[in-house]
C-alpha positions as CSV (number, residue, x, y, z in Angstrom):
1,M,-18.1,13.0,2.2
2,D,-19.0,10.4,-0.4
3,L,-17.4,7.0,0.2
4,I,-16.7,4.5,-2.6
5,T,-19.0,1.5,-3.0
6,S,-18.5,-2.2,-3.8
7,A,-19.8,-1.3,-7.3
8,D,-16.9,1.1,-7.8
9,V,-14.5,-1.7,-6.9
10,A,-16.2,-4.1,-9.3
11,A,-15.9,-1.6,-12.1
12,A,-12.3,-1.1,-11.3
13,R,-11.7,-4.8,-11.4
14,E,-13.0,-4.9,-15.0
15,R,-10.7,-2.0,-16.0
16,L,-7.7,-3.7,-14.4
17,S,-8.0,-6.9,-16.4
18,G,-4.7,-7.5,-18.1
19,V,-3.1,-4.6,-16.1
20,A,-2.8,-6.0,-12.5
21,V,-1.9,-9.5,-11.7
22,R,-4.6,-11.5,-9.8
23,T,-2.3,-12.6,-6.9
24,P,-3.0,-15.9,-5.1
25,L,-3.5,-16.6,-1.4
26,I,-0.5,-18.6,-0.2
27,P,-0.9,-20.9,2.8
28,C,1.8,-20.5,5.5
29,A,2.3,-23.8,7.2
30,W,5.4,-22.4,8.9
31,A,3.2,-20.0,11.0
32,P,0.9,-21.0,13.9
33,G,-2.8,-21.2,13.3
34,E,-4.5,-20.7,9.9
35,F,-2.5,-18.0,8.1
36,W,-2.2,-17.0,4.4
37,V,-0.4,-14.2,2.7
38,K,-1.6,-12.3,-0.4
39,P,1.7,-11.4,-2.2
40,E,1.2,-8.0,-3.9
41,N,5.0,-7.9,-4.4
42,L,4.3,-10.1,-7.4
43,Q,2.7,-7.2,-9.3
44,P,4.6,-5.9,-12.4
45,V,5.8,-2.9,-10.4
46,G,6.4,-5.0,-7.2
47,A,3.5,-3.5,-5.2
48,F,-0.3,-3.2,-5.1
49,K,-0.2,0.4,-6.3
50,I,-0.6,-0.6,-9.9
51,R,-4.3,-1.3,-9.1
52,G,-5.1,2.2,-8.0
53,A,-2.9,4.0,-10.5
54,G,-4.1,1.8,-13.4
55,N,-7.8,2.4,-12.5
56,A,-7.3,6.2,-12.1
57,L,-5.5,6.5,-15.4
58,A,-8.1,4.5,-17.2
59,R,-10.8,6.8,-15.9
60,L,-9.1,9.9,-17.5
61,S,-10.3,11.5,-20.7
62,P,-8.1,10.9,-23.8
63,E,-7.3,14.7,-23.7
64,A,-6.1,14.5,-20.0
65,R,-4.0,11.4,-20.7
66,E,-2.4,13.1,-23.7
67,A,-1.5,16.1,-21.5
68,G,0.2,14.0,-18.9
69,V,-0.1,13.1,-15.2
70,I,1.8,13.9,-12.0
71,T,1.9,12.5,-8.5
72,H,3.9,12.7,-5.3
73,S,5.4,9.4,-4.0
74,S,8.2,7.9,-2.0
75,G,8.3,5.1,-4.6
76,N,5.6,2.5,-5.1
77,H,2.8,4.8,-6.4
78,G,5.3,6.7,-8.5
79,Q,6.4,3.5,-10.1
80,A,2.9,2.3,-10.7
81,L,1.7,5.5,-12.3
82,A,4.8,5.6,-14.5
83,Y,4.2,2.0,-15.6
84,A,0.6,2.6,-16.4
85,A,1.4,5.9,-18.1
86,R,4.0,4.3,-20.3
87,S,1.5,1.8,-21.6
88,H,-0.7,4.8,-22.7
89,G,2.2,6.8,-24.1
90,T,1.5,9.4,-21.4
91,R,4.0,11.7,-19.8
92,C,4.5,11.1,-16.1
93,V,6.1,13.3,-13.4
94,V,6.7,12.2,-9.9
95,V,7.6,14.6,-7.0
96,V,9.8,12.5,-4.7
97,P,10.6,13.3,-1.1
98,Q,14.3,13.5,-0.1
99,G,15.4,10.2,1.4
100,A,13.2,8.0,-0.8
101,P,14.8,4.6,-1.4
102,R,17.0,4.7,-4.4
103,V,15.7,1.3,-5.7
104,K,12.3,2.8,-6.0
105,V,13.4,6.1,-7.6
106,E,15.5,4.1,-10.1
107,A,12.5,2.0,-11.0
108,M,10.5,5.2,-11.7
109,H,13.1,6.3,-14.1
110,A,13.2,2.8,-15.7
111,F,9.5,3.1,-16.4
112,G,10.0,6.5,-18.0
113,A,9.0,8.9,-15.2
114,E,10.6,12.4,-14.7
115,T,11.3,13.0,-11.0
116,V,11.6,16.2,-8.9
117,T,13.1,15.8,-5.4
118,V,11.9,18.1,-2.6
119,P,11.8,18.0,1.3
120,P,9.2,15.5,2.5
121,A,6.8,18.2,3.8
122,E,6.7,19.9,0.5
123,R,6.0,17.1,-1.9
124,A,2.2,17.4,-2.1
125,A,2.3,21.2,-2.5
126,E,5.0,21.0,-5.2
127,A,2.9,18.4,-7.1
128,R,-0.1,20.7,-7.1
129,E,1.9,23.6,-8.3
130,L,3.5,21.7,-11.1
131,A,0.2,20.3,-12.1
132,R,-1.2,23.8,-12.4
133,A,1.8,25.2,-14.2
134,E,2.2,22.4,-16.8
135,G,-1.4,21.3,-17.3
136,L,-0.9,17.9,-15.8
137,T,-3.6,15.8,-14.1
138,L,-2.7,15.1,-10.4
139,I,-3.3,11.5,-9.4
140,P,-2.3,11.4,-5.7
141,P,-1.2,8.1,-4.1
142,F,-4.3,7.6,-2.0
143,D,-6.5,10.7,-1.7
144,H,-8.6,9.9,-4.8
145,S,-11.8,7.8,-5.1
146,D,-10.6,6.0,-8.3
147,V,-7.3,5.1,-6.6
148,I,-9.2,3.7,-3.5
149,A,-11.5,1.7,-5.7
150,G,-8.6,0.2,-7.6
151,Q,-6.9,-0.8,-4.4
152,G,-10.2,-2.4,-3.3
153,T,-9.7,-5.1,-5.9
154,V,-7.2,-6.7,-3.4
155,G,-10.2,-7.2,-1.1
156,S,-12.6,-8.5,-3.7
157,E,-10.0,-11.2,-4.7
158,I,-9.6,-12.2,-1.1
159,A,-13.4,-12.5,-0.7
160,A,-13.6,-14.6,-3.9
161,D,-10.8,-17.0,-2.9
162,M,-11.7,-17.3,0.8
163,P,-15.3,-16.4,1.5
164,G,-14.9,-17.8,5.0
165,V,-12.0,-15.6,6.0
166,D,-12.2,-14.3,9.6
167,T,-9.5,-11.6,9.6
168,V,-7.7,-9.6,6.9
169,L,-4.6,-7.6,8.0
170,V,-3.8,-4.6,5.8
171,P,-0.9,-2.1,6.0
172,V,-2.0,1.5,6.7
173,G,-0.1,4.6,5.5
174,G,-2.2,7.0,3.5
175,G,-5.1,4.6,4.0
176,G,-6.1,4.0,0.4
177,L,-5.4,0.2,0.4
178,A,-7.2,-0.3,3.8
179,A,-10.1,1.8,2.7
180,G,-10.6,-0.1,-0.5
181,V,-10.1,-3.5,1.0
182,A,-12.5,-2.8,3.8
183,T,-15.1,-1.6,1.3
184,A,-14.8,-4.8,-0.8
185,L,-14.6,-7.2,2.2
186,K,-17.5,-5.7,4.1
187,A,-19.8,-6.0,1.0
188,R,-19.0,-9.7,0.4
189,C,-17.8,-11.1,3.7
190,P,-19.7,-8.9,6.3
191,K,-18.5,-11.0,9.3
192,A,-14.8,-10.7,8.4
193,A,-12.7,-8.3,10.5
194,V,-10.5,-5.9,8.5
195,V,-7.7,-4.7,10.7
196,G,-5.1,-2.1,9.8
197,V,-1.4,-2.4,10.8
198,E,1.0,0.5,11.4
199,P,4.5,0.9,12.8
200,E,4.6,2.2,16.3
201,L,6.8,5.0,14.9
202,A,4.2,6.1,12.3
203,A,0.8,5.4,14.0
204,D,-1.1,8.5,13.1
205,A,-4.0,6.6,11.7
206,K,-4.4,4.7,14.9
207,E,-4.3,7.9,17.0
208,S,-6.8,9.5,14.6
209,L,-9.3,6.7,15.1
210,E,-8.9,6.8,18.8
211,R,-9.5,10.6,18.9
212,G,-12.3,10.5,16.4
213,R,-10.6,13.1,14.2
214,L,-7.7,13.3,11.7
215,V,-4.3,13.7,13.4
216,L,-1.3,13.9,11.2
217,W,2.2,13.3,12.5
218,P,5.0,15.5,11.0
219,P,7.5,13.9,8.6
220,E,10.4,14.2,11.0
221,R,8.4,11.9,13.4
222,T,7.3,9.3,10.9
223,Q,10.7,9.2,9.1
224,R,12.0,7.2,12.0
225,T,10.4,4.0,10.8
226,V,12.2,1.7,8.4
227,A,8.8,1.1,6.7
228,D,9.1,4.0,4.2
229,G,5.9,3.2,2.4
230,V,3.7,3.9,5.4
231,R,5.3,7.1,6.7
232,V,2.5,9.3,5.3
233,G,-0.8,9.7,7.2
234,P,-4.4,9.4,5.9
235,S,-6.3,12.1,4.1
236,E,-9.8,13.3,5.1
237,L,-11.2,11.0,2.4
238,T,-9.4,7.9,3.4
239,F,-9.9,8.6,7.1
240,A,-13.7,8.8,6.5
241,H,-13.5,5.3,5.0
242,L,-11.3,3.9,7.8
243,R,-13.6,5.4,10.5
244,E,-16.7,3.9,8.8
245,R,-15.4,0.5,7.7
246,L,-12.2,-0.6,9.4
247,D,-12.4,-2.8,12.5
248,G,-9.4,-1.4,14.2
249,I,-5.6,-0.8,13.9
250,V,-2.7,-2.5,15.7
251,T,0.9,-1.5,15.7
252,V,4.2,-3.3,15.4
253,T,7.8,-2.4,16.5
254,E,10.8,-1.9,14.2
255,E,12.3,-5.1,15.4
256,E,9.1,-7.0,14.6
257,I,8.9,-5.5,11.1
258,L,12.5,-6.5,10.2
259,A,12.0,-10.0,11.7
260,A,8.9,-10.4,9.5
261,V,10.9,-9.3,6.4
262,G,13.4,-12.1,7.2
263,T,10.7,-14.7,7.9
264,L,8.9,-14.0,4.7
265,A,12.1,-14.4,2.7
266,R,13.3,-17.5,4.4
267,S,10.0,-19.4,5.0
268,A,7.6,-18.1,2.3
269,R,10.3,-17.4,-0.3
270,L,8.8,-13.9,-0.7
271,V,10.8,-10.7,-0.9
272,S,8.9,-8.0,1.1
273,E,9.7,-4.5,1.8
274,P,9.3,-3.4,5.5
275,S,5.9,-1.7,4.7
276,G,4.6,-4.9,3.2
277,A,5.8,-7.0,6.1
278,V,4.0,-5.1,8.9
279,T,0.9,-7.4,8.5
280,T,2.9,-10.6,8.9
281,A,4.7,-8.9,11.9
282,A,1.4,-8.3,13.5
283,Y,0.2,-11.8,13.0
284,L,3.5,-13.4,14.3
285,A,3.3,-11.1,17.3
286,G,-0.1,-12.4,18.2
287,R,-2.0,-9.1,17.4
288,A,-4.5,-10.5,14.8
289,P,-8.0,-10.8,16.3
290,F,-8.9,-14.4,15.5
291,G,-9.4,-17.3,13.1
292,R,-8.5,-17.8,9.4
293,T,-6.3,-14.8,8.7
294,V,-5.0,-13.3,5.5
295,A,-2.1,-10.8,5.6
296,V,-1.7,-8.5,2.6
297,V,2.0,-8.2,1.7
298,S,1.7,-4.9,-0.1
299,G,5.0,-4.7,-1.8
300,G,8.5,-6.0,-2.3
301,N,10.6,-3.0,-3.4
302,V,13.2,-3.3,-0.6
303,L,16.7,-1.9,-0.5
304,P,19.1,-4.9,-0.9
305,E,21.0,-4.0,2.3
306,V,17.8,-3.9,4.3
307,L,16.8,-7.3,3.0
308,A,20.2,-8.7,3.7
309,R,20.2,-7.4,7.2
310,A,16.8,-8.8,7.9
311,V,17.6,-12.2,6.5
312,S,21.0,-12.5,8.1
313,S,19.6,-11.4,11.5
314,G,17.1,-14.3,11.4
315,D,19.8,-16.7,10.4
316,A,22.0,-15.7,13.3
317,E,19.1,-16.2,15.7
318,T,18.3,-19.6,14.2
319,Q,22.0,-20.7,14.6
320,S,22.3,-19.4,18.2
């Protein structure tokens, strides 16, 4: 299976100029040690997904863009593809799993997407069928080389801003972000460790790496985590990248995830969704390997009630 290269990431970076925000590294004096966050919640769609979606859409032929695109997504990739498609005047359809956060579905509609809701286990198959029936191009959320290359620009920016970084923590769901970041970092900072982070309740990538083969957990198992953006598991393509280039995966509990959401809001003034906060949770729990550490905060599209609960819980602990 062909893996993407650092040249693919560099080409994606050129295509994304003016599309994706070049997010900064923010030092976190409130955390122990040497810790920075990369706030991808500051992207136009509130998450890193604009990078992969924007790169994949830019790579389509004019005829394919005119016909329209389709994807399946619980939220962030669907928003990103809808946002990118709107800029090209392209039709966008998103197959959404039942139970997807309403704030994300509403954002897809705001960017002009049509949505189709199906049970979680059926979303990929439904997207493939609709693509065939309506002549749409399928741009999946992670199982696509152009998407992975676009996500890799997160890693190239980290390497440029902090060439002496020791550890980069990346959320892992489908694995596209971790695959791209690891590709970019290993090319420019070969001594840096790229470590994935998953919730304990959706740790299929960790189990896959331990077993040396792809192991997918059923939706009814991964649905238990509050981190909805990482409830899906890797594909054969992303797993091949993770097995070759990732330095390991650590897990965090639901309590640690929500605590990190609250800490980022109060101490860093950053709104993070639970999926984006898993990396900060891992660092604060002492699971980062060593040294100068960057945590990718992958998105900030969080339900208001979840954010309020996380922030108020931390306030109560501080006052007690």
